[in-house]
Every structure is written in C-alpha cells, then in structure tokens.
C-alpha positions in Angstrom: -103.2 156.0 111.9 -103.1 159.6 111.3 -104.5 160.6 107.6 -102.4 161.1 105.2 -101.6 164.8 104.0 -103.0 164.2 100.6 -106.2 163.1 102.7 -107.3 166.5 103.3 -109.4 169.3 102.3 -108.5 172.4 103.0 -110.7 175.5 103.6 -110.2 179.5 104.0 -113.2 180.8 105.4 -113.7 184.3 103.6 -117.1 186.6 104.0 -117.9 187.2 100.2 -117.7 191.0 100.8 -114.1 190.8 101.2 -112.9 189.1 98.6 -109.2 191.6 99.2 -108.1 189.3 101.8 -108.9 186.4 100.2 -106.8 187.5 97.0 -104.7 188.8 100.0 -104.2 185.2 102.0 -103.9 183.2 98.4 -100.5 186.2 97.9 -99.1 185.6 101.4 -99.3 181.8 101.6 -98.3 180.4 98.3 -94.7 178.5 99.3 -97.0 176.6 102.1 -97.4 173.7 99.1 -101.7 173.8 100.0 -104.4 173.9 97.6 -106.9 175.7 98.7 -110.2 175.4 98.5 -112.4 179.1 100.1 -115.7 178.6 102.0 -118.1 181.6 101.9 -118.0 182.7 105.7 -121.6 183.0 107.4 -122.2 187.0 108.1 -123.2 187.3 111.2 -125.0 190.4 110.8 -127.3 188.8 108.1 -127.9 186.1 111.4 -130.6 187.3 113.9 -130.7 186.3 117.4 -134.0 184.0 117.1 -132.5 182.3 113.8 -129.6 181.2 116.2 -132.1 179.9 118.8 -133.7 178.5 115.6 -130.8 176.6 114.5 -129.5 175.7 118.1 -126.2 177.9 117.9 -126.5 179.4 121.4 -129.0 178.9 124.3 -132.0 181.6 125.5 -130.3 184.2 127.6 -126.6 183.8 125.7 -124.8 187.1 124.9 -121.8 187.8 122.8 -119.1 190.8 122.1 -120.8 190.8 118.5 -122.7 189.5 116.3 -119.8 188.5 114.2 -118.7 185.9 116.7 -122.5 183.9 115.6 -121.4 183.6 111.8 -117.6 182.9 113.1 -119.4 179.8 115.6 -121.8 178.7 112.3 -119.0 178.7 109.7 -117.0 176.7 111.7 -120.2 174.1 112.7 -120.6 174.1 108.7 -117.4 172.7 107.7 -117.3 170.5 110.9 -121.0 169.1 108.9 -118.7 168.9 106.1 -115.8 166.5 107.7 -118.6 164.3 109.0 -120.7 163.5 106.1 -117.8 163.1 103.8 -115.5 161.3 106.4 -112.6 162.9 105.5 -110.2 165.4 107.2 -110.1 168.7 106.8 -107.8 171.7 107.8 -109.5 174.7 108.4 -108.2 178.3 108.2 -109.5 182.3 109.1 -109.0 184.6 105.6 -106.0 186.7 108.1 -104.1 183.3 109.0 -100.2 183.1 108.2 -98.6 179.8 107.0 -94.5 178.7 107.4 -93.2 178.0 104.5 -92.4 174.5 105.4 -95.6 173.6 106.8 -96.5 170.7 104.4 -93.4 168.8 105.1 -93.5 169.6 109.4 -97.2 169.2 109.8 -97.0 165.1 107.5 -93.5 164.5 110.5 -95.4 165.7 113.5 -98.5 163.4 112.6 -96.9 160.2 110.9 -97.1 157.1 113.2 -99.5 159.3 116.1 -102.2 157.3 117.4 -106.1 158.9 116.6 -106.4 162.9 117.0 -109.6 165.2 116.7 -107.9 168.7 116.2 -104.6 170.0 116.0 -104.5 173.7 116.4 -101.8 175.3 114.1 -102.1 178.8 115.1 -103.4 180.6 118.2 -103.7 184.2 119.6 -100.7 185.3 120.7 -102.4 187.8 123.1 -104.1 186.0 125.6 -102.9 183.0 127.5 -101.8 179.3 126.0 -102.0 176.3 128.4 -100.4 172.8 127.3 -99.6 169.4 128.9 -96.2 168.7 129.3 -96.0 165.5 130.8 -98.4 163.1 133.1 -100.1 166.0 134.8 -98.1 168.9 134.9 -99.3 171.8 132.3 -97.5 174.7 131.9 -98.6 178.0 130.7 -97.7 181.8 129.7 -98.1 184.8 127.5 -96.0 186.2 124.2 -93.6 188.5 124.4 -95.1 189.4 121.1 -98.4 190.1 121.8 -99.9 192.3 118.7 -97.4 190.7 115.4 -97.0 193.3 113.0 -97.4 192.0 109.0 -93.5 192.2 109.1 -92.9 189.6 112.1 -95.8 187.7 110.1 -93.9 187.7 107.2 -90.7 186.9 108.8 -92.5 184.1 110.8 -93.7 181.8 107.6 -89.4 182.2 106.6 -88.6 180.6 109.8 -87.4 176.8 109.7 -87.3 176.7 113.8 -88.3 173.4 115.2 -91.8 172.2 116.2 -93.1 169.9 118.2 -96.6 168.6 119.1 -98.4 168.6 123.0 -101.6 167.7 124.6 -103.5 170.6 124.5 -105.5 172.5 127.2 -106.4 176.0 126.4 -105.5 178.2 123.4 -107.6 180.7 122.1 -108.4 181.4 118.8 -108.9 179.3 115.6 -107.3 181.4 112.5 -105.5 177.4 111.3 -106.3 173.9 112.6 -106.6 170.5 111.0 -109.7 168.0 112.2 -110.8 164.9 111.8 -114.0 163.4 111.5 -113.7 162.2 114.7 -113.0 165.3 116.5 -115.3 167.4 114.4 -118.4 164.8 115.7 -117.3 164.7 118.8 -117.0 168.8 118.7 -120.9 169.5 117.2 -122.1 167.0 120.7 -120.1 169.5 122.8 -120.2 172.9 120.8 -123.4 173.6 120.4 -125.6 175.2 121.5 -123.4 177.6 123.2 -124.0 179.1 126.0 -121.6 182.4 128.6 -120.6 178.4 130.9 -117.4 178.9 133.2 -114.2 178.8 132.4 -111.5 177.6 135.3 -107.7 177.9 133.9 -106.0 176.0 136.8 -102.3 176.6 135.6 -102.8 180.7 136.4 -106.2 180.6 138.7 -107.8 182.8 136.0 -111.6 182.2 135.4 -114.4 184.0 133.0 -117.2 183.2 131.2 -117.5 181.8 127.3 -117.9 184.2 124.6 -117.1 182.5 121.8 -116.5 179.4 119.6 -113.3 179.4 120.4 -114.2 179.5 124.5 -116.8 177.2 123.8 -113.9 174.9 122.8 -111.1 175.1 124.9 -113.8 173.9 127.6 -113.5 170.5 125.9 -110.2 170.4 124.6 -109.3 168.1 127.5 -111.8 165.6 126.4 -110.6 165.5 122.8 -107.1 163.8 122.0 -106.5 167.7 120.8 -103.0 168.6 120.5 -100.9 172.4 120.0 -97.0 173.3 119.9 
C-alpha cells in the first residue's frame, strides 16, 4: 500500500551561501500545505575529484559539466541514504521549485491505493524531452511549448486547478521535486553510483547522448523501477 501523506518528510536542498533562495522558496510555496525541512546542500566547489572518487560518487575518467554537478549528486544521495536508514518516504525539493497550491490533495488522491511505487517525479525540466509509457509498450515522447518559463508564468502555474494523472516514467530531466520511497532510494543508490558517462538512448525520438549528471543516471534506470510522472 502507498504511504500516507503524513508519513513523508519534506526536504528542501539549499546551499548555506544562498539563504535568500530558501526564503524565496518558502514564500512562493506557502500555500502548498507542506512542512518543509531545510537540507544543507553539498557545495560541489568544495569537493575535489579525488574525494569524489574516494567516496564512490564517480568512476575514474568520468567528465561532468561543472563541479556543481557533483554537489547536486551528493546532496540527493545523502537524502536517499536517509530514506533507507529511517525507512521513511521523502519528498525532496530543490530550492527553485514552484509547487501547486493544491499539491497536498492532488498527490494524496493520485497515490491512494496505488501498488508499491519507487519514485514519483513532481516536476521536471521543460527545456528537454519527457517520455512516458501511455499504455502497454506504447511510449510517448514530446517537448513543451514553453521551454524557459518566466516567473509570472510559474506564479500562474501554482494557482491552476487543472486535472493531473500519473504515467509510468521513461525519461524526464531535472529533479526539482520528487517523492521517493525507501525501496526506491535503495534501488537508485545501488544503480546510480558510482556515476559514469554511459550512453542514453531515447526510443521515441531516436536521440542518444552520454550521461552527464545525476538526473541522467536516474533516467538510465527509470524503466527498471516503479517510476511515475504526470
């Protein structure tokens, strides 16, 4: 059975040197009905490549867009470890996320009665492909009409009341917001680390490229998990 809403702890990943981002996040998401806990993000600028190798974060010879990528991966990894250690499902938000005002009731109704699930993406990047399994072996891949939403557009988004639904997730980039169970966290920990530059292939669009971040690594394995998005 799916965990109840009150079983979740909600964490917001925020760097110590950007307290203003946390303040803005809390202000813009005050109506979401969630009790947020701040998680001090790992600063990738303070992590050397040698340390990342020693901690089994990356494989030797792996290349990334920036050192911040390592900090992001380590932050999410630490929260996954917390979910496993405490055997508690988590909701994880990055500090630039916008959350619908009716999120609590929408999420509760969506997962009520669902069979066991591992991860539900609550948001994703709008400047890249999203690929969902619509039915059977039929996957749908597409792009958003708005690739870089403005602040006014995001503020309008949090007030909408359009219906929502969940589909099995194949690919979606960005991990600004998601819910994860202890089982899902354990599976991702085992699969995603150490990270590498493995090839990613998108059947619906015929595109392929090498992984370059933790959300890329997660995309490699969504098909093996009970992963959902809407």
